[in-house]
C-alpha positions as CSV (number, residue, x, y, z in Angstrom):
1,X,0.0,0.1,0.1
2,X,1.4,3.3,-0.9
3,X,2.5,6.0,1.6
4,X,-0.3,8.8,2.2
5,X,0.5,12.2,3.3
6,X,-1.4,12.1,6.6
7,X,-1.3,15.6,7.3
8,X,-3.5,16.4,3.9
9,X,-6.0,13.3,4.5
10,X,-6.5,14.7,8.2
11,X,-7.0,18.1,7.0
12,X,-9.6,16.8,4.4
13,X,-11.4,14.7,7.0
14,X,-11.8,17.9,9.5
15,X,-13.4,19.7,6.7
16,X,-15.9,16.8,5.7
17,X,-16.5,16.1,9.7
18,X,-17.4,19.8,10.1
19,X,-19.9,19.6,7.2
20,X,-21.3,16.3,8.5
21,X,-21.5,17.8,11.9
22,X,-23.9,20.6,10.5
23,X,-21.7,23.2,9.2
24,X,-22.4,24.5,5.5
25,X,-20.3,23.6,3.0
26,X,-19.9,27.2,1.9
27,X,-18.7,28.4,5.5
28,X,-16.4,25.3,6.0
29,X,-14.8,25.9,2.6
30,X,-14.5,29.6,3.1
31,X,-12.9,29.2,6.7
32,X,-10.4,26.5,5.6
33,X,-9.7,28.2,2.3
34,X,-10.8,25.5,0.1
35,X,-13.1,25.3,-3.1
36,X,-16.7,24.5,-2.6
37,X,-16.5,22.2,-5.3
38,X,-13.6,20.2,-3.9
39,X,-15.2,19.9,-0.5
40,X,-18.5,18.5,-2.3
41,X,-15.9,16.0,-4.0
42,X,-14.6,14.9,-0.6
43,X,-17.9,14.5,1.1
44,X,-18.8,12.3,-1.9
45,X,-15.7,10.2,-1.9
46,X,-15.8,9.8,1.8
47,X,-19.5,8.7,1.8
48,X,-18.9,6.1,-1.1
49,X,-15.5,5.0,-0.1
50,X,-14.2,6.1,3.4
51,X,-11.2,7.8,4.9
52,X,-8.7,6.4,2.3
53,X,-10.9,8.0,-0.5
54,X,-9.5,11.6,0.7
55,X,-5.9,10.8,-0.3
56,X,-5.2,12.3,-3.7
57,X,-6.4,10.6,-6.7
58,X,-4.9,10.9,-10.1
59,X,-6.4,13.1,-12.8
60,X,-5.8,10.8,-15.5
61,X,-9.0,9.3,-17.0
62,X,-9.5,5.7,-16.7
63,X,-10.1,5.5,-20.6
64,X,-10.0,7.8,-23.7
65,X,-12.9,7.0,-26.0
66,X,-11.5,8.7,-29.0
67,X,-8.1,6.9,-28.9
68,X,-7.1,4.6,-31.8
69,X,-7.0,1.0,-31.3
70,X,-3.4,-0.5,-31.5
71,X,-3.8,-2.1,-35.0
72,X,-5.1,1.5,-36.1
73,X,-2.1,3.2,-34.6
74,X,0.2,0.7,-36.1
75,X,-1.1,0.8,-39.4
76,X,-0.8,5.1,-39.4
77,X,2.5,4.7,-38.0
78,X,3.5,2.6,-41.2
79,X,2.5,5.1,-43.6
80,X,5.6,6.3,-45.5
81,X,6.5,9.9,-45.2
82,X,7.1,12.1,-48.5
83,X,9.1,14.4,-46.4
84,X,6.5,16.8,-45.6
85,X,3.8,17.0,-42.9
86,X,0.8,16.4,-45.8
87,X,-0.4,13.2,-46.8
88,X,-1.5,13.9,-50.3
89,X,-1.6,11.0,-52.5
90,X,-1.1,8.5,-49.7
91,X,-2.8,5.3,-50.3
92,X,-4.8,3.5,-47.2
93,X,-5.4,-0.2,-47.6
94,X,-8.3,-1.6,-46.1
């Protein structure tokens, strides 16, 4: 299990607990100097995944729906270049 910056998780947990104990998201965010949207995300993550969900998450998407398949990418890489950046006259086999 990777090491977690406990001070950051503890700070987020403190903000989440304030809201769960009755404070408003707006007031808590303002007092703690954080964005309301961030606090909203932490509340949802805490409710669905628990304390460990308050650690930093990667912003990298899980998938990229418009990414080429490896087969198509290999075919594009194999297209001979005419020295320019344009593919005029290139023939694509199907």
